[in-house]
Structures are given as C-alpha cells and as structure tokens.
C-alpha positions in Angstrom: 12.0 29.7 -15.8 12.6 28.7 -12.2 12.5 25.0 -11.3 9.5 25.4 -9.1 7.5 27.2 -11.8 8.3 24.3 -14.2 7.1 21.8 -11.7 4.0 23.7 -11.0 3.2 23.8 -14.7 3.9 20.1 -15.0 1.7 19.2 -12.0 -1.0 21.5 -13.2 -0.9 19.9 -16.7 -0.9 16.4 -15.2 -3.8 17.1 -12.9 -6.0 19.4 -15.0 -5.5 18.7 -18.7 -7.3 15.5 -19.5 -9.9 15.7 -22.4 -11.8 12.6 -21.2 -12.6 13.9 -17.7 -16.1 13.7 -16.3 -16.9 16.1 -13.5 -18.0 14.8 -10.1 -19.4 16.4 -7.0 -16.9 17.1 -4.3 -16.4 19.2 -1.2 -13.8 21.9 -1.2 -11.1 21.0 1.3 -10.5 23.5 4.1 -7.8 26.1 3.1 -8.4 25.5 -0.7 -9.9 27.8 -3.3 -11.8 26.5 -6.2 -10.0 27.0 -9.5 -11.6 27.9 -11.8 -14.9 28.7 -10.1 -16.8 26.9 -12.9 -16.2 23.6 -14.7 -14.4 20.5 -13.5 -13.7 20.3 -9.8 -10.2 21.7 -9.1 -8.8 23.6 -6.1 -5.5 25.0 -5.0 -3.8 26.4 -1.9 -1.6 29.5 -1.6 1.4 27.2 -1.1 0.8 25.4 -4.4 -1.0 22.2 -3.4 -3.5 21.2 -6.1 -6.6 19.0 -5.7 -8.8 17.5 -8.4 -11.8 15.1 -8.5 -12.9 13.4 -11.7 -14.5 10.3 -13.1 -13.2 7.9 -15.7 -15.1 5.1 -17.4 -14.7 1.6 -15.9 -14.5 0.0 -19.3 -13.7 -2.8 -19.7 -15.2 -3.4 -16.3 -12.8 -4.4 -13.6 -13.2 -4.5 -9.8 -11.3 -2.6 -7.0 -8.7 -5.4 -6.7 -7.7 -4.9 -10.3 -7.6 -1.1 -10.3 -5.7 -1.0 -7.0 -3.0 -3.2 -8.4 -2.9 -1.5 -11.8 -2.7 2.0 -10.2 0.1 1.0 -7.8 2.1 -0.8 -10.6 1.7 2.1 -13.0 2.9 4.7 -10.5 5.9 2.7 -9.2 7.0 1.9 -12.8 6.8 5.6 -13.6 9.4 6.3 -10.9 7.3 7.3 -8.0 8.2 6.0 -4.5 5.6 4.5 -2.3 5.0 6.4 0.9 1.8 4.7 2.1 -1.3 2.8 0.9 -4.5 2.2 2.8 -8.2 1.6 2.4 -10.3 4.8 2.4 -14.0 5.0 3.1 -16.4 7.7 1.7 -19.6 7.0 3.4 -20.6 3.4 2.6 -18.2 3.2 -0.3 -14.8 1.5 0.1 -11.9 3.0 -1.8 -8.1 2.9 -1.9 -5.6 5.6 -1.1 -2.1 5.6 -2.6 0.5 8.1 -1.4 3.7 8.6 -3.4 6.7 10.9 -3.6 9.0 11.9 -6.5 12.2 14.1 -6.5 12.2 17.2 -8.6 15.5 19.1 -8.5 16.3 19.9 -4.9 12.7 19.3 -3.7 10.5 16.2 -3.2 6.9 16.3 -4.3 4.0 14.2 -3.0 1.1 12.8 -4.8 -2.1 11.4 -3.2 -4.5 9.4 -5.3 -7.8 8.0 -4.0 -10.0 5.7 -6.2 -13.6 4.5 -5.7 -14.6 1.9 -8.2 -18.2 1.7 -9.3 -19.9 -0.4 -11.9 -19.6 2.1 -14.8 -17.0 4.6 -13.6 -14.1 5.2 -11.3 -14.1 8.3 -9.1 -10.5 9.6 -8.7 -9.4 12.3 -6.2 -5.8 13.5 -6.6 -3.7 16.0 -4.8 -0.1 17.0 -5.4 2.4 19.5 -4.1 5.8 19.9 -2.4 6.1 17.3 0.3 6.0 19.7 3.3 3.1 21.7 1.8 1.1 18.5 1.0 1.7 17.1 4.5 0.3 20.3 6.0 -2.8 19.9 3.8 -3.2 16.1 4.3 -5.9 16.2 7.0 -8.1 18.6 5.0 -7.6 16.4 1.9 -8.4 13.2 3.6 -11.6 14.8 5.1 -12.6 16.0 1.6 -11.9 12.5 0.1 -13.9 10.9 2.8 -16.9 13.2 1.9 -17.0 12.3 -1.8 -20.3 11.2 -3.0 -21.1 8.6 -5.7 -23.3 11.0 -7.8 
C-alpha cells in the first residue's frame, strides 16, 4: 500500500470511527462534499482534506480553560507540533482553535481542532490533510467553524 493511502486510512479512522459520537448541525465548507450523505457530519475534498463535526459529553463538567489546556497537552504529548492557537467565535459562543502538524513519511500533515464547551457537551470540529492541501482549504474551514450552531 502506498504511504499516502495508509495515511489517508489512518486519518479517516481517527476522524470518523468513534462509537461515542453525537451528530451536530454544521455547514458544509466551500469545496467539500458530504461523506456519506447521511449520518454524522463528515466532508472531504478531492485533494484529501477531511472535516468532521461532532459532540462529546462534558462529563465530568469542566470549563473552557480546562478543556483548552487538556486538548493542547494531549496533542503535544502525542507528538504533534503546535502551529497556532487562537480564540474562535461561532456567533455569540467563544471557542478555541488549535492547529498542529505531524510528519508522515516524506510529507507533513496538518490537523485543525476547534472546540466549543457547553454545559452538557463539547462541540468539536476537526480537519486534517496534507499541509499544503489543508492550507488551501483553511479559509473555507474557518468560515464553516465560525458558522457552527449550538443545537
């Protein structure tokens, strides 16, 4: 199997295969196609950038400061390199955006994670792909993340 195919499968598994996922309403980013058309919100571009929006329980309850630190610590300890972090607003809600990279063979891959902490759940928007492809899609992804609703 080619290295890119292996990575694609690994990224797809990491982003899509979580048994405890709750679906959440989301806007399809420009240039993306929903995949599959039914079920949990997932989308992909022809150049292999994947995007997913989901919810996880906020149990035991913790605030944004906790989840922001926990997410960053977890990803850095897993070997990702920090590219950027910033606040991210979706309407009146304040969230957090973490942008990371990781090498895979001769290529580097990027990972964007946005979180919005609510009382009972955490809304998570994730995107991953080869660094150049992800950078090309970044404006559309940021716009989609900024349009997430709390429902």
